[in-house]
Steps between C-alpha positions, in 0.01 A plus 500: 500500500781738593682421173184579302460830680866583434461403134189720460677786678799461265271495194320813618833668563620408148177629344529823697862536394414438133214749512729758659766442232236530226371825651858628526565415133177669393579812700853505357362463146248780561776726632718420197211576260431827681869592477504424126185709450665793678811463283288483184314816599829678572641392161183614326529841666867530401416396143224758474713771663839451333457299179153581364485855631389758241761744632784254444773591250490145361126497442538428131742210569270335754177556304525166323572328832195667655279381214635147546432518875146626436433218254637243745282638779187485284587145392542396864164652591332325207661171597389550860140556387510185285639291782235631739226416249634146458518453877144629540386256232666209681350618832152519343535145367610369840209675674263349246645156578443561874139602434446180306642296790244646742217318323646155436288256298611135472438478127737429209402828332596701809835319529569562131416869546739530794768323298461747212519798738816359661658439160423858395653636822809281461545598135465870579752480785748301291477743208546794738806335657645421156457861385663633815788252471565603141497867598734437792742315271496790255564746782786288633658485155469877462648545847796276419571670170474843664730387780759375250480822299549706817798290607647531151462876508651517849804302389529719192490813716768353726714419197464854367586649840805275537625548143608859577706411811822314554443151646808326638544123503611277785873405517582140419824306577648795692556731197293802400240464228418774255174684555191459287564839337857396406368177350230662290652837423567408134162328453170649383259594787261217416780239501636645825154488660459138387841403644425673829161330516662158455765580757245617758244223449725193483581448129299382204293265719409753768680308776322172420677179406493367146230236553247730672554777245459263204182357654371857542577581135340177378170572679508863392547400138233231531236753614639772270567742785144496640461549875340156535840328490585651842233277660664188350859574599489436882435129440774482231760695707445389861817678619350842428202670659222674307635841601849412372353377170305824452810704582695294247231569238533874570877467477474312169273763348750767601779279362325469162432873490864591571625231262289641215634847581854363497451329164349813355789711639760257362327511166505880504861496616598271211311713252676806639834327476425395144410857413818627664696233317352603165578865577858416590539288183364778283730761661818301531524196278874462560448450876234234452710205601642686800157606617363153453786353695455760773131430512563128524744557782248715681235239453739234617589702806135569562418128475790410727387761747146366490630146547708609795208686655279200437743272683517753786122513518478121496747486787297760688179309435660174616630668814158652558334160454742341746434777749126462455520123542707547815253752639215269409667208678564714807141623499376142466721393789369784715145412405554135595651603833207730569256225409683257730488757782129558439437125490696453823304780668174352377601158635592650838176695509306186409673303778431779746135506398480123538659517846256770606212300358618189683531691827153646452358152435675360807373785718154452359508126570630564850226754564239259367633225727493733800146602412400133474657428842323801652172387349547149643581641844201731489279214388621277787453784748146564378425128521631485860296805597193340343554178695541695825181692429321174422615345830394809696165499320453131577551577871283812508208381286345271772520785752331736258235240428428448871482875557264543205288210627473656846409838358242339277346314793493818709335687216240229453433497877449879507269482201303224665467708818382802303249288317369359829469853649314617194263206519441567870423868427254398231331260732488767773338748260246240398413427858465874583274549203288214602467615866445876433203665321516856365178713478577845361225743404558725205456885544485674155482848655838451659658572163385863513610569860833671576774280621660515840818654352305781337322576822828520685633742237202726540555512875867607450471881434850604609651760266818412311783720379404462139334790320395584154779469248569843359795419271650174384846515336535328169736500205491772233269444206681502163429786261356271236234380754404838649274591211430847359 
């Protein structure tokens, strides 16, 4: 019985705890929604004040954006009205189904009617869910594409801001390395930007290994660059998270953009060189071989310099990879140590809880045993007291019975005496009546004669101190009773 009570108490406690956690989650969600609503209102005010203000200097630039925002707002309102109408339709169908259930008829026609109504409700709900799912997918695709475009623009802005400065490289093997400006000073700006981009982002694979990068390219080519391929990559590249894959996609778009710029710049550079070469040939034909040889030497030096810089960059990338792997291993080791410490603390806490629980159970059992012993003692004591009372009662009952018997006999004797006295009185009255005769003559005029008391009053003519009452005090009469 006690275990059942404990179990029910535990269940009630768990239900109360779950309800409290649900209420806490709901209140937290309501607070978060309220906070978001406040932020949205603040952003709307800032947009109306700063961006779409008629007094703004950039009113003409933001006019198209304002029209787009107005169209989007109207579309959202229209969509909201349509969704509300669909929900009202579903609600009306459900209410109709409830009305039909109130008057149930056990006939096949009624069952078939209910079945048709349920099928209509189910079809309407499924079509509504399908429409909403399709719209949500479209919105997610638009969000992803917008996110990638924003990331691409951010990286492009960073590249433009860094292309004007001097970015120094890390020293490798204890000897100084030439800066990025020294490396790319003889290159076109697009080629220099492309080289800096590769140097900063980990080479032509963006810091990924060959297998992962090739898998990425294969899926990208398979889906022809559509955003859908990003959903298929996490299962094909389990070593990379979804965020890393999206960042790599942004990096690859930037890579293609800078590579196209580089190719176009190289093409322009070659055309320029060809034009310069034709000009030099037309002006000085005799120095053609010398110029060609000089140009070849310059190109050779340029290629050697590029090769040397490429080897330096590869060494830097390898050193960076080693450093990253070392940091990753150290971080993993720290994480494992922290997990072991947490697990040890959890185990100690669990043991401590078990010990406390065991002590509580032992104390509870001990208390229950003591209560049982006290109950047994109390029961024995009550039984002994009852036996003593029974023995005393057994001794006293005959005395009480004798006393009651004596009192009863005395009472009966007194009643018998009273009855005998009454009978004697009755007999005496009967005898007196029999021995005595009453002859009384009636005098009707006696009724009109004054009584003896009246005669005595007439004889008593002594004056008294009482006189006529001249004034008798009484309470005042209210105005409403005095009359006119």
